[in-house]
N, C-alpha and C positions, 0 to 999 in steps of 0.2 A: 539379110547384111551377112556377108562372109570376112570372116575376122579371123584371121591364122594367126599364130603364134610362132615367131622366130623358137631358136633354138635357147636362147638368153631368156626370154619370158616363159616358156616352159620349165626350165630349170626354177625359177624363180616363185612360179607358183607350184612346182612339186614342193618344195621346201616350205611352202607357207602352207601347203596342206599338211606337210608331215608334223610341222609347230603346232599348228593348232590340233590334229587327233592325238599324237603323243602327248605333248605339257601342257595342252590347254592354258598357253601363256596369251591368249586375247578370246573375247568372245566372236561369237559369231559376225556381229555389227562390226566389230574392229577389223577382223580378217578381210570380209568382204569392201570394208573403205580401204585397207592396204590394196586389194587387188585393184579398184577403179582407181586410186591414185597412180598405181603401177602403170596403167593403161593408159591414162591420159597423160603423163609422162614421157611415155614411148610415143604415145601419136605424136605430142609437139613436139618431139626430137625429130620424127621424121617428115612433119610437117613444117620444121623449120623456125616453130613458132607461129606460123599460121593457126589461129584459133576458129576461124571461119571452117578451114579446110578440116581442122581436126573435129569438129562439131560433127561435121557432114560424114568423114570416117567412122564416127563413133555412133552416128545415127542420133544426133542430141541436139536440139535445139543451141543455137549459137550462145542465148542468157543462161541456159541449164550449165554449160560448159562452163561459162565463165561464173558461175556461183561455186561451181564444183572447184574452181580453180583457187577461189578465196577462200572457201571453206576447208581446204588442203592443204593452202599457203603454199602453192607451186609458184615458184618464180622461175620461169624462163626469159632466157634473152638470147635473142638471134644475134650471130657475129656473122658482119658482112665485111668481106676482104676487097 
């Protein structure tokens, strides 16, 4: 799987790393959950909410992605013009 980060993602992850190491404001589990949630949100945005396509891009089964969406309370609406 080839997952390239855009500049915004790289900056977000960089700030999360800095926060984690400098302040220890989150546990490793919370830190990784924040990264996973960010990747899911970004992928859903890129796929315009298509969960099947997002799961494929992320290398997850559709049901696994759906469970993670529920766990992280992710709400994504597609807007159709």
